[in-house]
C-alpha angles and dihedrals in degrees: 000000000000131000120354117215135181112217123215088261090062089250112141115218131182126209107230120238106248098185110136093010094133093054092045093053093048090051092044094055094045116108114254113241087008094166091056098045125104129183128047126350130221114266093226111107104150120130124212113258115263090245096041093122092059092042092052091046088054091049091051090052088051090053090054090047091050090052088058092045088054090049100130121126087036109182131084098237109183108107110237113246129201120224115232088241092054093242122128114282115208119209089216134011115195116204108210129041100207126108094297096046092048090048091053088052091051091049092053092049090052087056090048095250104137105159098092139112132210117212124199126176094211126084115261110285095023100080119133129001101290100097099013120057099349114110099177119114097224143009112278093228122084113265095251094061110110139159116149091077092067095205098322107120093196090060095048122116091240091057090053092047094049091049090055103033103019133241091287089053090056091051090051094048118104102184132345115273103236092235091057092050086056090050090051091052090050089054091045090055093047096044091054094039089228113191104243124168110200128203088033110131112191104223102172149352126224132183111240110184092314095321128098121244107205108205117206126211091241091061096259123114142194130209124228141173091215134017128203120199106214091164102139135234096331094039095112096045136346142276105289123246118175113249093237089058093051092045100043106032130062113239089249090065098060138041132191116242085229095056115113096241135137112251089209088076089074097050111147094012129124106240136189123201121199113206139043103222120121093263092055092050091047092051092047090052092048091050091051094046090053095052110274108169092227137343125203117191116203118202132181095218118080093230139019113267114246104181128065115202090186089074090062091051095059088104128118092235093062098033096048100038105036091090091054095055123100121266089255092053093045091051093049091054100041096043092049095046094048091047088058091049127192126280124232116260119272088240091057093050094044093048092054094042090057089074128074086203091067120096128183116209105193127188093028133101123176124271100174144017133185141155120259103187105305093337129092114232113207124193113201128209090250090062097255120134124210139182122219138173093227140353133219122207119216102162098133123239143302127240102219123119089205086074091060112079091206092053100035098093092065101020093111092060098051108113111238133196090252089060094061108020134059111200114231121251110281095026104073123150122172092191104047091046088065093063118111116266100229134189119256089266092049099256119147118252125215122236088212109030114232095016095100107017093175088076091067089069100042122090125199114224098155128090089292088080092066101099093042099041109016121239100342107100100080108352132091097221095066100034096099092058101029095057102058095064089051094048090046091052095048095047093042091054092047091048095048093048089056098032096108090054093046089050093051091049091050094046092051096039111142105157109138116246097159127028110206094188092104088065095061093100092044099053116112117247133171114282094250090056089052093056099248096122125225 
């Protein structure tokens, strides 16, 4: 790290060390196994500017200046509390250090709440999907979509990109390469000096006299007043694998499309992919480009979707006001949108279509799977039977807290939409109805009040927030509007718990702002007192 500074707020920031940045970014955006790949190539061919290190250092200095410009209110205001055990008590612990977790940290700092910790189970530099399991070329959102910056232009992705690649580079950019979005988030974390503890896997939450004990997988723990789950798209369940696959196939015979594996390992093999979401298409393309003998993609729909209604909904009216609609209005919107679904990216389709060895099997899901020798036999819903060397599963994710080890002990008492809402005739959905029914500020509710008090201090900012709060729990497009209700809820709870103390301090306030002593000789008194006689 570079220079360390203490801002007027008392917030300590460190200027990142940008030495070698240009070379790191060039290496980061290079295709893995480039010499072995066939097929199409990403369209991104920009190089970082020769002076990008100095430009990014200047941008970071501007961020720190902007933090001081946005000083008011200045003071950290949450009254420090001591844990009965004497250990440090965090006001907030954020589970997940990806784009949403970092954004929550930024939001807390803007509200002058600095006693928080971000936990991420991955090693430093491996957070999120961008450089792990993701095989897409670019983000799926248009390049102008932002959110983590929360109104600070100097922290915006565009500002970072223009510092590194120049204004002309931004104009030439189509969509963000996923690796560069990861690089931006790394800078974002460093520029704000966000407190992230890596290789810290949250394994459980326990109520401890109104506080939350966050148990870690390594046996350690931290204590918090409030906990935020910023655990991504699978954070309220798990990646979905059909039961008949789990029951009938050894784990060596199938792989999740979201597993962080090297597609080169299946070179020359005959592969099946179940699922037609963007991640399934991206994995199929990556397998083909790295030499798979053949790839067949099975999809339930009879044709590939071509229209994406989500693009229309990237409007402030919908994103800001969805959460304020009635349950009936929310359900009408969400159920309709998810019935439409989202198409794969054009890149994903084009990459697969470049190979004669690619086959699309529409209108057919799988109904059975078994091993025949060292082959996987798949029976499809259209009655066809196929043999493959290996299968990949890209069926999305479940919403079921019982599938999360850290949530399982109290999963049965999490209030769900199905517990409070009956969908109208014609708008059923057995999946969306399983989402948690959250408060306006994204806190869990109990089915039976008082049975699992720990839930009262846990907030859901993963994909489980979707039905309550629109697309803000694990997606970039709703982050700008999904985050403020959460920050409001956290800070409101912290304020109200300390409100009596704040009131007493205010009532008894006696710090001197103005000293009237200089007016003693100017204060009116009766004439006799002033020595003028009668």
